[in-house]
C-alpha positions, 0 to 999 in steps of 0.5 A: 361172651354169653353166659347163663344164670338160672334164678329161682326165687329162693327159701326161706333160712329154715321153717321158724315162723320168725323166718318164713314170716321175714322171706315173706316179707322181702317178698312182698315188699320187693318192686322188681319181681312182684311190682303189683304186690311191691310194699304190701305186708304178708298175706298170711296169718302163720298162725294159722298154719300147722308149721310142723307140714311145712319141709325145708327144701332145697332145689340145688340138685335141681338146678346144679344138674340143669347147669352142668347139662348146659354147659355140657352140650351148649358149653357155655359158662352157667350158674343158678342164684337165688332171688331171696336166699344165700346165693343171691344174684350178685354173687352170680354174676360175679361167678360168672364175670369170673367163668369168662375172665372179664368178657361177660358181655351177654346174660341169659336169664332163665328164670324159674318161678312165676312169669306168665305175663309180659308185666313180669318178664320187663319187671325181671329185666328190670330188676337184672339191669340193677344187678348188673349196673354195679358192675359198670361193664357193658352188658346185653340182657334177655330173658327166656321164654316162661316154662310154664308156657312151654309143651314140656310142662302143659304135658307133665301135669296133665300126665298127672292128671290122667290118674283122676276120674274125668268127673272129677272138678280141677282147680288151681291156684293162682297169685293173679294181678291186682284189681287196682293195678288191672285197673290201672293197666287197661284204659279200656277198662275191658277186665275181668271185673267189668265185663265176663268174657274179657278174655275172649275180647283181647285189649291192651292189657291183654299180654300182662294180665297174669290172669288171663294167661292162668285162664289161657294155661289152665285150659291148655293142660286140661279143659277141667281145671278151673282158675281161683286167684289167690290174692282174693283169698288173703285180701279180699272177702270170700264173695269174689270167690263164690260169686266166681264158682256160681254155676260152676260143677265145683262146689257140687262136685263129689270129688275135687283135685287141687293143684298149684302150678306155679313153681317148678321147684319146692318153695315154701310159699308153694306150701303156704298157698296150698295150705290156703287154697286146701282151707277154702276148698274144704270150708266151701264145699263138700267133696271128697279132696285131692292135692295133686303131688308135686312133680318129682325132682326128675320130672322138674329137672326134665321140664326145665331142660325140655323148657329151654330146648336141651336134651333130657 
């Protein structure tokens, strides 16, 4: 019997510094979900963050609405779980086994955290096999197409941008893959570090390159959007960002809109990313800076169900 498991990234236990640090430490040491960052220390200096601006988030109402829609329209057992949090993946699988009377033989995963590349999809499958194996039950596995590659998501962000002047500069933050990982993945060495037009010349690394996918996503949403890769903000000098913005309109624009289109459900990680992207932009340009607001809960729900083929 088939069942569906929605997996969100989860959030810290609270907005206390210790809880946020523990959460980030788990995130950046996870070899399955983020292989390029595995074993690294959290890249945030929490002392620099105004934690009074951070709020606890609860994605469960949205996720439960999606579960209800799946059960109503598809009539398949479904539940949700968090990669990091109280409702863990093992608990989610146990629930689905109970719902199928132990007859679960195919698990379909709907991930609601960053999954832009073939590399990320493969790491999710590897992680899920890790969770499934202790149950010692033959079970096939499929992973849903990334929601941020779907028209539903792209249209939702594009609709938000309509309220802003067309001459505004728009930037989007992405984690991107580390320099070393890109070099290891690409035996031809045709990377963004060696040739400026690598995205226009596909290579063996293309399908797994999160940078290439970020450029493609931005272009699909709005041609004004320029991606900024946050890993450089945290672990390398600003020289890369300065050079990548040279000759562009961002630093000379009178008005700038910032967005981080990585998570469909809210998370403290996204809030922290926003903080660092905001600080960088404001330090580099003299503009009227605006942050694009997060999608509303109703809009998030609409995007999720549309991206997986349900009727809103």
